NUMAR-48505 format. One line per 3 residues: number of its first residue (from 1); their letters; for each residue x, y, z of C-alpha. Coordinates in steps of 0.2 Angstrom, whole numbers, plus 5000, padded with zeros to 4 digits. Example, Ala and Ser with C-alpha at 12.3 -4.5 7.8 and 13.67 -1.06 7.14 Angstrom:
// residues 2
1 = as = 5062 4978 5039 | 5068 4995 5036
This chain:
// residues 952
1 = mkf = 4824 4916 4960 | 4828 4915 4939 | 4842 4928 4934
4 = avl = 4845 4938 4921 | 4865 4947 4917 | 4865 4958 4907
7 = dfe = 4879 4967 4899 | 4881 4982 4885 | 4895 4990 4876
10 = ttg = 4892 5007 4870 | 4900 5024 4861 | 4900 5033 4876
13 = tqs = 4897 5037 4894 | 4878 5038 4902 | 4873 5052 4896
16 = vge = 4877 5052 4879 | 4883 5035 4871 | 4871 5022 4861
19 = iiq = 4870 5005 4862 | 4882 4996 4848 | 4879 4977 4857
22 = vgl = 4871 4969 4870 | 4872 4950 4879 | 4861 4944 4890
25 = aii = 4864 4925 4901 | 4849 4920 4908 | 4852 4907 4925
28 = eed = 4837 4897 4928 | 4833 4893 4949 | 4842 4874 4946
31 = rsi = 4858 4890 4945 | 4861 4882 4927 | 4862 4895 4912
34 = srv = 4849 4892 4898 | 4855 4904 4886 | 4867 4918 4879
37 = ygs = 4858 4931 4868 | 4869 4941 4858 | 4868 4957 4848
40 = yvk = 4876 4969 4838 | 4864 4984 4837 | 4868 4999 4827
43 = pgg = 4869 5016 4831 | 4867 5034 4826 | 4883 5038 4820
46 = pip = 4901 5033 4820 | 4910 5021 4834 | 4924 5033 4844
49 = pfi = 4942 5024 4839 | 4944 5024 4858 | 4930 5010 4860
52 = tgl = 4935 5003 4845 | 4951 5002 4853 | 4944 4995 4868
55 = tgi = 4929 4984 4864 | 4936 4978 4846 | 4921 4981 4839
58 = tds = 4921 4992 4822 | 4910 5002 4814 | 4910 4988 4797
61 = dve = 4903 4975 4813 | 4888 4985 4817 | 4884 4991 4799
64 = dap = 4871 4978 4794 | 4867 4975 4812 | 4848 4978 4818
67 = ele = 4844 4994 4822 | 4838 4998 4840 | 4819 4993 4841
70 = emm = 4822 4976 4831 | 4835 4970 4847 | 4822 4975 4860
73 = mel = 4811 4966 4851 | 4820 4949 4856 | 4827 4955 4872
76 = vpl = 4811 4962 4881 | 4802 4944 4882 | 4818 4938 4890
79 = ldd = 4818 4952 4904 | 4800 4945 4908 | 4800 4939 4928
82 = vvl = 4819 4941 4932 | 4832 4946 4944 | 4843 4958 4935
85 = vgh = 4860 4957 4936 | 4875 4966 4930 | 4894 4971 4933
88 = nva = 4893 4988 4940 | 4875 4986 4933 | 4869 5005 4938
91 = fdf = 4877 5008 4922 | 4871 4997 4911 | 4852 4998 4919
94 = hfl = 4853 5016 4915 | 4854 5012 4895 | 4841 4999 4899
97 = qna = 4828 5010 4906 | 4833 5023 4890 | 4831 5009 4878
100 = ldr = 4815 5003 4885 | 4805 5021 4885 | 4815 5024 4866
103 = cgy = 4804 5010 4860 | 4790 5013 4868 | 4789 5000 4882
106 = lpf = 4786 5002 4899 | 4802 5003 4912 | 4810 4988 4921
109 = qgr = 4802 4987 4940 | 4809 4970 4944 | 4825 4969 4957
112 = ild = 4841 4973 4951 | 4858 4966 4956 | 4877 4969 4956
115 = tid = 4892 4956 4955 | 4904 4969 4962 | 4893 4970 4979
118 = flk = 4892 4951 4979 | 4911 4949 4976 | 4916 4962 4990
121 = icf = 4904 4952 5001 | 4909 4934 4995 | 4927 4936 4991
124 = psl = 4932 4952 5003 | 4954 4947 4999 | 4951 4949 4980
127 = tsy = 4964 4962 4972 | 4954 4968 4959 | 4934 4966 4954
130 = qlg = 4938 4970 4937 | 4930 4957 4929 | 4945 4950 4917
133 = nvs = 4953 4951 4932 | 4941 4942 4944 | 4938 4929 4928
136 = shf = 4956 4926 4925 | 4957 4924 4946 | 4944 4911 4945
139 = gla = 4951 4902 4930 | 4933 4906 4921 | 4933 4908 4902
142 = her = 4932 4927 4894 | 4936 4923 4878 | 4934 4940 4874
145 = phq = 4933 4955 4887 | 4925 4969 4883 | 4912 4961 4869
148 = ads = 4895 4960 4879 | 4890 4943 4879 | 4905 4935 4882
151 = dal = 4907 4950 4895 | 4888 4944 4901 | 4893 4924 4903
154 = ata = 4909 4928 4912 | 4897 4939 4924 | 4883 4925 4925
157 = lvl = 4899 4912 4928 | 4909 4925 4944 | 4886 4928 4951
160 = lkc = 4886 4907 4952 | 4903 4907 4959 | 4896 4922 4973
163 = lde = 4881 4908 4976 | 4894 4893 4979 | 4899 4902 4991
166 = lys = 4884 4910 4999 | 4878 4892 5002 | 4895 4887 5008
169 = lpl = 4895 4898 5021 | 4889 4895 5041 | 4871 4899 5045
172 = ltv = 4876 4908 5056 | 4887 4921 5047 | 4870 4921 5033
175 = qrl = 4861 4927 5049 | 4871 4942 5053 | 4874 4945 5036
178 = tel = 4854 4945 5033 | 4854 4957 5050 | 4864 4971 5043
181 = fag = 4855 4975 5029 | 4839 4971 5035 | 4839 4991 5041
184 = eds = 4839 4996 5021 | 4827 4995 5010 | 4836 4987 4994
187 = dls = 4838 4975 4984 | 4853 4967 4993 | 4841 4966 5007
190 = wff = 4828 4958 4999 | 4841 4943 4991 | 4846 4941 5010
193 = egl = 4830 4938 5016 | 4826 4925 5002 | 4842 4917 5004
196 = lse = 4843 4915 5023 | 4823 4908 5023 | 4831 4896 5010
199 = rel = 4844 4893 5020 | 4835 4887 5037 | 4826 4873 5028
202 = etf = 4841 4864 5025 | 4846 4849 5038 | 4861 4852 5033
205 = qpe = 4872 4865 5039 | 4889 4868 5031 | 4902 4870 5048
208 = gdl = 4919 4866 5043 | 4933 4869 5054 | 4926 4884 5062
211 = kfy = 4922 4892 5078 | 4908 4900 5084 | 4908 4914 5098
214 = rql = 4897 4927 5103 | 4884 4927 5087 | 4901 4928 5075
217 = ala = 4908 4912 5065 | 4929 4913 5065 | 4940 4903 5057
220 = vgd = 4954 4905 5071 | 4951 4895 5089 | 4962 4902 5104
223 = wte = 4978 4908 5103 | 4983 4902 5117 | 4979 4884 5112
226 = lap = 4995 4888 5097 | 5010 4875 5099 | 5028 4879 5102
229 = pre = 5038 4875 5086 | 5048 4861 5095 | 5048 4851 5111
232 = dgd = 5057 4859 5126 | 5076 4855 5126 | 5076 4847 5109
235 = spa = 5088 4858 5097 | 5089 4848 5081 | 5099 4859 5077
238 = ehm = 5114 4858 5086 | 5124 4845 5081 | 5122 4850 5061
241 = sfe = 5135 4860 5053 | 5132 4875 5043 | 5135 4865 5027
244 = ayl = 5127 4851 5031 | 5111 4862 5034 | 5115 4869 5017
247 = nei = 5115 4855 5009 | 5103 4849 5014 | 5091 4863 5009
250 = ter = 5100 4863 4991 | 5094 4844 4991 | 5074 4847 4995
253 = lrr = 5074 4864 4984 | 5078 4855 4969 | 5064 4844 4972
256 = ilp = 5053 4857 4976 | 5059 4870 4960 | 5064 4859 4947
259 = qye = 5072 4876 4941 | 5081 4880 4957 | 5100 4882 4955
262 = srq = 5110 4888 4967 | 5118 4905 4965 | 5137 4911 4969
265 = aqe = 5132 4926 4975 | 5120 4919 4987 | 5133 4905 4991
268 = imf = 5144 4919 4997 | 5132 4930 5005 | 5125 4914 5015
271 = gev = 5144 4913 5022 | 5144 4930 5026 | 5129 4930 5037
274 = ika = 5131 4917 5048 | 5150 4923 5051 | 5142 4938 5057
277 = lee = 5129 4932 5069 | 5140 4917 5076 | 5156 4930 5079
280 = ekh = 5145 4944 5087 | 5148 4957 5072 | 5137 4969 5061
283 = lli = 5139 4967 5042 | 5134 4978 5029 | 5130 4967 5011
286 = eag = 5128 4974 4998 | 5118 4962 4986 | 5110 4966 4966
289 = tgt = 5094 4959 4960 | 5095 4942 4959 | 5105 4936 4969
292 = gks = 5091 4930 4981 | 5095 4940 4994 | 5079 4934 5007
295 = lgy = 5086 4917 5007 | 5102 4924 5008 | 5099 4928 5026
298 = llp = 5082 4919 5030 | 5092 4904 5028 | 5108 4909 5040
301 = aiy = 5095 4915 5053 | 5083 4902 5056 | 5099 4888 5058
304 = qsv = 5107 4902 5071 | 5091 4904 5079 | 5086 4885 5081
307 = rtg = 5104 4883 5087 | 5105 4896 5100 | 5088 4898 5105
310 = qkv = 5091 4917 5101 | 5078 4926 5094 | 5084 4934 5076
313 = mvs = 5073 4950 5072 | 5071 4952 5051 | 5063 4969 5046
316 = tht = 5059 4976 5030 | 5056 4994 5024 | 5038 4990 5017
319 = inl = 5024 4980 5020 | 5026 4974 5003 | 5041 4964 5006
322 = qeq = 5036 4958 5023 | 5020 4952 5012 | 5030 4943 5000
325 = lre = 5042 4937 5013 | 5026 4928 5020 | 5017 4924 5005
328 = rdv = 5031 4916 4996 | 5047 4914 5005 | 5043 4906 5022
331 = pll = 5030 4892 5017 | 5045 4888 5003 | 5056 4887 5018
334 = tea = 5045 4878 5029 | 5046 4862 5017 | 5063 4864 5016
337 = vpf = 5074 4866 5031 | 5076 4849 5037 | 5070 4854 5055
340 = pfk = 5055 4862 5063 | 5056 4879 5067 | 5044 4897 5066
343 = aav = 5043 4913 5058 | 5031 4925 5062 | 5025 4941 5055
346 = fkg = 5022 4955 5067 | 5014 4972 5061 | 5010 4987 5069
349 = rgh = 4996 4987 5079 | 4984 4997 5067 | 4985 4982 5055
352 = ylc = 4976 4970 5067 | 4956 4968 5067 | 4950 4971 5087
355 = lrk = 4935 4959 5087 | 4927 4970 5102 | 4925 4985 5093
358 = feh = 4921 4976 5077 | 4906 4966 5089 | 4903 4985 5094
361 = kin = 4901 4992 5077 | 4888 4979 5069 | 4876 4976 5085
364 = kkd = 4876 4997 5086 | 4874 5000 5071 | 4888 5015 5071
367 = yvs = 4888 5019 5054 | 4896 5035 5047 | 4891 5032 5029
370 = pre = 4878 5020 5029 | 4876 5011 5013 | 4896 5008 5010
373 = dil = 4897 5005 5030 | 4885 4991 5028 | 4893 4983 5013
376 = tsa = 4913 4986 5022 | 4905 4977 5037 | 4897 4963 5027
379 = qmi = 4916 4959 5019 | 4922 4956 5035 | 4909 4944 5043
382 = vwl = 4915 4935 5030 | 4933 4939 5030 | 4930 4933 5050
385 = tqt = 4928 4915 5041 | 4942 4914 5033 | 4956 4923 5040
388 = esg = 4968 4918 5051 | 4976 4934 5056 | 4966 4946 5055
391 = dde = 4978 4958 5047 | 4970 4972 5037 | 4983 4968 5021
394 = eln = 4974 4953 5016 | 4956 4964 5014 | 4952 4974 4996
397 = lng = 4944 4991 5006 | 4942 5003 4991 | 4934 5018 4994
400 = rgg = 4928 5024 5012 | 4932 5007 5019 | 4949 5013 5028
403 = dfw = 4941 5024 5036 | 4927 5012 5041 | 4945 5002 5049
406 = etv = 4952 5014 5058 | 4936 5011 5070 | 4940 4993 5072
409 = asd = 4958 4994 5072 | 4968 4988 5086 | 4976 4999 5098
412 = tds = 4986 4999 5114 | 4975 5016 5121 | 4957 5005 5120
415 = clg = 4964 4990 5124 | 4955 4980 5140 | 4968 4966 5138
418 = rac = 4964 4950 5149 | 4950 4959 5153 | 4942 4958 5137
421 = pwf = 4927 4944 5131 | 4937 4942 5115 | 4956 4941 5123
424 = rkc = 4959 4923 5119 | 4953 4926 5101 | 4964 4943 5097
427 = yyh = 4972 4944 5083 | 4985 4957 5089 | 4989 4945 5105
430 = rak = 4989 4931 5094 | 5002 4940 5082 | 5012 4943 5100
433 = hea = 5012 4927 5108 | 5017 4919 5088 | 5032 4932 5089
436 = gna = 5036 4928 5106 | 5036 4909 5101 | 5046 4912 5084
439 = dvv = 5063 4910 5082 | 5065 4922 5066 | 5052 4937 5068
442 = itn = 5049 4948 5052 | 5044 4966 5055 | 5045 4982 5048
445 = hsk = 5057 4998 5052 | 5045 5010 5057 | 5037 4993 5069
448 = lfa = 5056 4993 5076 | 5056 5012 5079 | 5039 5013 5088
451 = dmk = 5044 4998 5100 | 5061 5008 5104 | 5052 5024 5107
454 = agh = 5040 5015 5119 | 5055 5005 5129 | 5056 4989 5121
457 = qll = 5037 4984 5124 | 5031 4980 5109 | 5042 4967 5101
460 = psh = 5052 4953 5108 | 5068 4955 5116 | 5081 4952 5102
463 = dyl = 5101 4952 5100 | 5103 4947 5080 | 5095 4959 5070
466 = vid = 5092 4957 5049 | 5090 4975 5041 | 5085 4972 5023
469 = eah = 5081 4989 5013 | 5093 4995 5023 | 5099 5012 5015
472 = qle = 5080 5016 5018 | 5083 5017 5039 | 5091 5032 5041
475 = eva = 5073 5039 5035 | 5062 5029 5044 | 5074 5032 5059
478 = gkh = 5071 5051 5056 | 5053 5051 5056 | 5050 5041 5071
481 = lgm = 5062 5049 5081 | 5056 5065 5075 | 5040 5070 5075
484 = hmk = 5025 5071 5060 | 5008 5077 5060 | 4994 5077 5050
487 = hft = 4978 5093 5049 | 4967 5075 5046 | 4973 5065 5061
490 = vth = 4968 5079 5075 | 4949 5083 5067 | 4946 5063 5064
493 = tln = 4951 5063 5082 | 4941 5073 5088 | 4927 5070 5077
496 = rly = 4926 5051 5086 | 4926 5058 5101 | 4910 5071 5096
499 = kds = 4903 5076 5077 | 4888 5083 5083 | 4876 5076 5097
502 = rtg = 4870 5060 5091 | 4886 5053 5082 | 4902 5050 5092
505 = qlp = 4911 5041 5108 | 4905 5055 5121 | 4887 5055 5113
508 = alr = 4886 5036 5113 | 4891 5035 5131 | 4880 5049 5137
511 = qll = 4866 5040 5127 | 4872 5023 5139 | 4872 5032 5155
514 = qss = 4854 5041 5150 | 4847 5022 5150 | 4858 5014 5164
517 = gse = 4847 5021 5178 | 4864 5023 5189 | 4863 5038 5202
520 = qaa = 4879 5046 5194 | 4871 5044 5178 | 4864 5065 5179
523 = ews = 4883 5070 5186 | 4893 5062 5172 | 4881 5064 5158
526 = gvi = 4882 5086 5165 | 4901 5080 5163 | 4898 5078 5144
529 = drl = 4887 5090 5140 | 4900 5102 5146 | 4915 5094 5138
532 = ypd = 4906 5096 5119 | 4910 5115 5118 | 4930 5114 5124
535 = llt = 4929 5101 5109 | 4922 5114 5100 | 4934 5126 5103
538 = vke = 4949 5115 5099 | 4941 5111 5083 | 4943 5129 5081
541 = awd = 4957 5135 5087 | 4966 5118 5077 | 4955 5125 5060
544 = lls = 4961 5141 5064 | 4982 5137 5067 | 4982 5125 5053
547 = ekl = 4976 5141 5041 | 4987 5152 5048 | 5003 5141 5047
550 = fal = 4998 5136 5027 | 4997 5155 5025 | 5014 5156 5029
553 = ipe = 5020 5144 5015 | 5026 5153 5000 | 5014 5152 4984
556 = rad = 5027 5145 4974 | 5026 5144 4954 | 5036 5127 4955
559 = saa = 5034 5117 4968 | 5051 5110 4978 | 5045 5094 4982
562 = gea = 5044 5089 4965 | 5027 5079 4965 | 5006 5087 4960
565 = gql = 5003 5102 4970 | 5014 5098 4986 | 5022 5112 4994
568 = vhr = 5036 5112 5008 | 5041 5127 5017 | 5056 5126 5031
571 = llp = 5054 5136 5047 | 5069 5141 5057 | 5070 5142 5075
574 = srk = 5082 5154 5074 | 5071 5167 5063 | 5052 5163 5069
577 = pkg = 5043 5171 5055 | 5033 5188 5057 | 5019 5188 5067
580 = wee = 5025 5169 5076 | 5019 5176 5092 | 5000 5177 5086
583 = las = 5000 5158 5081 | 5011 5154 5098 | 4993 5163 5108
586 = len = 4983 5151 5098 | 4993 5134 5101 | 4994 5140 5120
589 = tln = 4971 5142 5117 | 4974 5123 5111 | 4984 5116 5123
592 = qsl = 4975 5125 5137 | 4957 5118 5132 | 4965 5101 5128
595 = sdi = 4973 5100 5147 | 4954 5105 5153 | 4945 5091 5143
598 = irk = 4960 5078 5147 | 4958 5082 5166 | 4939 5083 5168
601 = gdk = 4937 5067 5154 | 4950 5056 5162 | 4941 5061 5181
604 = mll = 4926 5054 5174 | 4931 5038 5168 | 4942 5035 5183
607 = emr = 4925 5037 5193 | 4916 5026 5179 | 4930 5011 5183
610 = dqe = 4927 5014 5202 | 4909 5011 5202 | 4905 4992 5199
613 = gqs = 4893 4986 5187 | 4894 4997 5173 | 4899 4980 5163
616 = sad = 4890 4988 5146 | 4899 5004 5146 | 4916 4997 5150
619 = slv = 4921 4994 5131 | 4915 5013 5128 | 4924 5018 5143
622 = tdv = 4939 5010 5138 | 4938 5017 5118 | 4933 5035 5125
625 = ggl = 4949 5034 5137 | 4958 5029 5121 | 4952 5043 5111
628 = fkd = 4957 5056 5129 | 4974 5047 5126 | 4975 5054 5108
631 = lad = 4972 5069 5109 | 4986 5071 5125 | 4997 5063 5111
634 = ire = 4992 5078 5101 | 4995 5093 5112 | 5013 5086 5115
637 = qvr = 5018 5085 5098 | 5009 5103 5094 | 5018 5111 5108
640 = ffm = 5036 5102 5102 | 5032 5107 5085 | 5028 5127 5090
643 = gmn = 5041 5126 5103 | 5055 5124 5089 | 5068 5125 5104
646 = den = 5079 5112 5095 | 5093 5118 5084 | 5098 5100 5079
649 = vvy = 5081 5097 5075 | 5074 5102 5056 | 5056 5109 5057
652 = wle = 5045 5112 5042 | 5028 5112 5034 | 5021 5104 5019
655 = ang = 5005 5104 5010 | 4995 5104 4994 | 4991 5118 4985
658 = nyr = 4974 5110 4978 | 4968 5106 4997 | 4975 5120 5006
661 = sks = 4977 5118 5026 | 4969 5104 5025 | 4983 5094 5017
664 = lql = 4994 5104 5032 | 5007 5092 5038 | 5020 5097 5051
667 = yav = 5038 5088 5054 | 5050 5092 5065 | 5064 5078 5062
670 = pvd = 5083 5076 5069 | 5094 5083 5057 | 5108 5068 5062
673 = vsa = 5103 5052 5068 | 5117 5043 5068 | 5122 5046 5085
676 = qlk = 5106 5039 5090 | 5105 5026 5079 | 5122 5022 5086
679 = elf = 5115 5021 5103 | 5099 5013 5103 | 5103 5000 5090
682 = fdk = 5119 4995 5084 | 5127 4997 5105 | 5113 4985 5111
685 = kks = 5114 4970 5094 | 5127 4958 5097 | 5126 4956 5079
688 = ail = 5117 4970 5064 | 5117 4963 5045 | 5111 4979 5033
691 = tsa = 5108 4973 5015 | 5100 4980 5001 | 5106 4981 4985
694 = tls = 5111 4999 4985 | 5123 5002 5000 | 5139 5008 4992
697 = vdk = 5144 5025 4982 | 5157 5018 4969 | 5161 5003 4977
700 = sfq = 5164 5013 4995 | 5154 5010 5010 | 5160 5025 5018
703 = ymi = 5142 5036 5017 | 5131 5022 5025 | 5143 5019 5036
706 = dnl = 5144 5038 5041 | 5126 5039 5039 | 5122 5024 5050
709 = gln = 5133 5028 5065 | 5143 5013 5063 | 5161 5023 5061
712 = eaq = 5166 5015 5081 | 5162 4999 5076 | 5173 5000 5059
715 = eeg = 5187 5008 5071 | 5183 4991 5082 | 5186 4979 5071
718 = klk = 5165 4972 5074 | 5161 4980 5057 | 5164 4971 5040
721 = avq = 5156 4978 5024 | 5155 4966 5009 | 5148 4969 4989
724 = lps = 5141 4954 4982 | 5145 4949 4962 | 5131 4951 4950
727 = pfk = 5122 4934 4946 | 5115 4943 4929 | 5128 4945 4914
730 = yrd = 5124 4964 4912 | 5135 4966 4900 | 5123 4955 4887
733 = qal = 5108 4963 4895 | 5108 4979 4897 | 5113 4993 4886
736 = lvi = 5116 5011 4892 | 5117 5024 4881 | 5121 5042 4884
739 = prd = 5116 5054 4868 | 5133 5067 4871 | 5125 5081 4858
742 = fps = 5108 5082 4870 | 5102 5099 4877 | 5106 5103 4896
745 = vkg = 5093 5112 4905 | 5096 5122 4921 | 5081 5121 4936
748 = tvg = 5068 5109 4936 | 5060 5116 4920 | 5066 5112 4903
751 = dar = 5066 5126 4886 | 5056 5121 4873 | 5071 5116 4863
754 = fvd = 5075 5105 4878 | 5054 5097 4877 | 5054 5096 4860
757 = tlv = 5070 5087 4857 | 5064 5076 4874 | 5052 5073 4867
760 = hsl = 5057 5069 4849 | 5068 5056 4856 | 5057 5049 4868
763 = aea = 5044 5045 4855 | 5056 5038 4841 | 5067 5026 4857
766 = avt = 5047 5020 4862 | 5042 5014 4844 | 5058 5005 4843
769 = trg = 5054 4996 4858 | 5034 4996 4855 | 5032 5004 4871
772 = rml = 5036 4997 4889 | 5044 5011 4893 | 5047 5020 4909
775 = vlf = 5051 5036 4910 | 5059 5043 4926 | 5058 5062 4929
778 = tsy = 5065 5074 4946 | 5052 5088 4942 | 5033 5086 4940
781 = kml = 5034 5100 4932 | 5044 5092 4919 | 5033 5078 4916
784 = rqv = 5018 5088 4914 | 5029 5097 4899 | 5032 5081 4891
787 = yep = 5013 5073 4895 | 5003 5080 4881 | 5017 5080 4866
790 = lke = 5024 5064 4870 | 5006 5058 4870 | 5003 5066 4853
793 = ala = 5016 5061 4843 | 5013 5041 4850 | 4994 5041 4846
796 = sed = 4994 5037 4827 | 5007 5020 4833 | 4996 5015 4846
799 = iav = 5006 5017 4859 | 4997 5025 4876 | 5006 5037 4887
802 = lgq = 5000 5036 4905 | 5008 5050 4916 | 5010 5049 4935
805 = gve = 4999 5062 4942 | 4990 5067 4926 | 4978 5051 4927
808 = ggs = 4973 5051 4944 | 4975 5034 4949 | 4985 5027 4962
811 = rtk = 5002 5021 4959 | 4998 5003 4960 | 4985 5004 4948
814 = llr = 4996 5014 4934 | 5008 5000 4937 | 4993 4990 4932
817 = rfq = 4988 4997 4917 | 5006 4996 4911 | 5010 4980 4913
820 = ens = 4992 4976 4905 | 4995 4984 4889 | 5012 4981 4883
823 = asv = 5012 4994 4869 | 5013 5009 4882 | 5025 5021 4891
826 = llg = 5024 5025 4909 | 5031 5042 4915 | 5034 5045 4934
829 = tss = 5042 5056 4948 | 5050 5052 4964 | 5042 5037 4969
832 = fwe = 5044 5027 4953 | 5063 5025 4957 | 5063 5012 4970
835 = gvd = 5050 4995 4976 | 5043 4997 4957 | 5046 4977 4952
838 = ipg = 5040 4974 4933 | 5049 4957 4927 | 5049 4948 4911
841 = dal = 5045 4959 4893 | 5035 4972 4901 | 5049 4983 4903
844 = tcl = 5063 4985 4888 | 5068 5002 4889 | 5071 5015 4905
847 = aiv = 5074 5033 4903 | 5082 5044 4915 | 5077 5062 4912
850 = rlp = 5088 5070 4924 | 5102 5064 4938 | 5092 5062 4952
853 = fqp = 5098 5072 4965 | 5086 5078 4978 | 5079 5096 4979
856 = psh = 5094 5106 4988 | 5079 5116 4991 | 5070 5103 5002
859 = pla = 5071 5110 5023 | 5082 5091 5029 | 5095 5092 5014
862 = eak = 5097 5110 5018 | 5099 5108 5034 | 5108 5093 5033
865 = ael = 5120 5102 5021 | 5122 5116 5032 | 5127 5104 5044
868 = lqa = 5141 5097 5033 | 5147 5116 5030 | 5150 5118 5050
871 = qkk = 5160 5104 5049 | 5171 5110 5034 | 5164 5096 5023
874 = npf = 5158 5096 5006 | 5139 5095 5005 | 5137 5090 4984
877 = mkl = 5151 5079 4987 | 5147 5069 5006 | 5127 5071 5004
880 = svp = 5121 5075 4988 | 5131 5063 4975 | 5131 5049 4985
883 = qav = 5112 5051 4987 | 5109 5053 4971 | 5120 5039 4966
886 = irf = 5110 5025 4978 | 5094 5031 4968 | 5102 5032 4951
889 = kqg = 5107 5013 4956 | 5089 5008 4962 | 5082 5015 4946
892 = fgr = 5092 5007 4936 | 5089 4990 4944 | 5070 4992 4938
895 = lvr = 5076 4987 4921 | 5085 4969 4924 | 5075 4958 4936
898 = taq = 5079 4941 4932 | 5093 4930 4920 | 5081 4933 4905
901 = drg = 5078 4951 4906 | 5085 4961 4892 | 5084 4981 4893
904 = ivi = 5090 4997 4889 | 5095 5013 4896 | 5094 5030 4891
907 = vyd = 5103 5042 4900 | 5096 5061 4896 | 5108 5069 4906
910 = trv = 5125 5072 4900 | 5132 5079 4917 | 5137 5060 4917
913 = ies = 5150 5062 4906 | 5153 5078 4907 | 5156 5082 4925
916 = yyg = 5169 5077 4938 | 5155 5069 4948 | 5146 5057 4933
919 = kyf = 5159 5044 4934 | 5152 5041 4952 | 5136 5037 4944
922 = lys = 5143 5027 4928 | 5158 5015 4941 | 5143 5013 4956
925 = lpg = 5130 5003 4939 | 5133 4984 4940 | 5141 4984 4922
928 = pkm = 5132 4986 4908 | 5138 4988 4890 | 5139 5009 4891
931 = ehm = 5141 5020 4874 | 5139 5038 4870 | 5133 5045 4853
934 = ate = 5127 5057 4845 | 5108 5060 4847 | 5101 5056 4829
937 = qmv = 5113 5037 4831 | 5105 5033 4847 | 5090 5023 4840
940 = pri = 5097 5014 4825 | 5110 5007 4837 | 5094 5001 4850
943 = aew = 5086 4994 4837 | 5103 4984 4832 | 5105 4977 4851
946 = lsq = 5087 4973 4854 | 5088 4962 4837 | 5104 4953 4843
949 = dgv = 5092 4943 4853 | 5107 4944 4867 | 5122 4938 4858
952 = s = 5137 4950 4862
């Protein structure tokens, strides 16, 4: 095959743009690039400034360029007898056909391939398929991104990379890929057929260390063959003191990382953690940014576990941190620790692929949206030759990939256990087995609580527990000890059982029965037929109930949750809303129909399981049984919510005004989880270490101790609280300024004077810091008020303004854009206050518009305040202020991430210097230089401080 890789730069979209530059790279049959053609093209009008900004192509570049007709005379001969390739090829192909048409040529009739499809299939774990990111990932030369000849060459190099990969895959994998695409009449299908016939002629076939099983090539063997980390009875840490162990590790770390230096705060942390583990006490330890807290707890945990032979469980709040420990910290420690140990990552079951379901899906071609699902299946077939964990975090599933994953993810209810042909290859059982073997197991808060609810069946037993990001523990506990259900979860489960007579697990089972010829097949088919109308009744009842619940939410102009269009409404058990009886009777209908379905369905499945020789239906029977269990869960949860009879639980509804009842979520969360945490966690563990960068408020840990149920441990002397010194020189690295004459604001909306003053001040500051600025709001409404005027004010300075929820795109995408374009200002609300890591120069200035008090109208905050009032305590000082201070500290922590970072914090909320509680915010910070001044003196002071280069 000869490929022509095409790229156009244009003045706009497919419908209105004109070509201003063309690039074409020719790849010969021997996979060499024989020529790269490039030319500017003269458009009919001026180039929009946005396009010049993106491509660097100016009006003067194209002034003397050839007209479209001239360029096409050179281009058309190059397109003779080639396969046309592009990165997102539909765009370039559209322009090509238009140009051919305008210049009087016949349309292009050849084959067309897209490098994005190839990248997804060949490199399923790439985090981004954008050309620039892919080029830098592979270390390919791409000198002038968004210039056509450079883009065409880069795309050609990417295609060659993909072809190399396809030629190194085992033949079996190529056969499976060809089968996948065989059904569709597409150029990809044609390509894989050609590839397969070429590969089948080769005498030598690459196989590497892959295992072949049931027509799939896998990177993993049987987990039953995994060896334990050490021989039995071998305890290498027995004769080594903790001090000697640390010294040995420090030596090794210096060899591995020449820039490694021991930090005082980390040394203290090592000592405190090992002491708590050895003395079997609980520890609250606040370790600010830069302490190196992951190693601070991992090293003592490994030592303790290997020495005593008892497991240590480490739990993080986010999957991100779990990944970071797996990718960065554990491999480093494997080299640094002077004896063999094993640390395993163990996540919730839904993160692991079920090979049985996947095999079934691709063999039966059980697809909802074929084109996308076939591509996702292809990604996964190649991924199986690479993955050792089968963990969905490794896959880049965009678009509908997430829905696909849900149908092939492992889950308890549909697991055949030892009866499954895939049991020894199973990723979930491998992870479970590794966790059982490991000294240290890394999991997350959600899994910890799921384990607790399942009577400790999910995680290996452990007496020692380390909780990282512990300031999140109370919130996660509430979610798990209560209930949370989405409208979508119910409809999704119902659709998976039965969408119409052709799609769904029940129709699939019925079809299988028809062909099995068993005596009871007709009887069972009849049962299935009678279930269909019942399922439709449930679906209608649920839709109606959701609509009626949604109607209870007052359409407020100002949404309390602060995010775009989010509506929140609390329901009070003591004062049920008007017309509740009607809703209750709807729930009753739903409950009865579900009970009927589950009863009939379970009875049928039980008979099928007793019937010998139903082997081909086994896995389907199991899957259907799993879905019936899901329905039983749904039935219980809806009943619990609608019952509304527990005074210690807060019930509320959330929905999005734009998606209405389809976005409905039901919440029922205990007001106070401290007693349950004490009983279920802290009383059961010998030692629990809780760490985070933000546990104290004004140097005191009392807020955390009260909320996590640690009071008794404190009174009995079983708890120690430690605040580590900061490793950074905050006085030199951070300047906090407060404009003392800044207008104040009531509520979540600023008046005209406030917004004008804010926009003016932010624009001036952004010019001084050349962008690189994160602005944190507490209300989405105010963010929107500032977005447009600030964008206008900075347009002439070439500083971009990115707004959360205004641009579309996820938080991760916004952050990536912010980091890639240094001259930009990012406006964010609640989710940007924490967990965002922007090290180095990308962030120089952090502006905090309002102190981050949670809206007191949020149902949970409201109920907690009522509880405190009943205990004769002041909810503002006991709840609102400490919560806000912790968020404020989290926000401040975004700024200085390394010892080299320098930056500025502007706090526009004058309450921090005027109110009696303001000092709690300022005294809780790790000691930046603080100054307040008149608003107009602020920018000159910032400019002066930034030019000092860290000399105080």
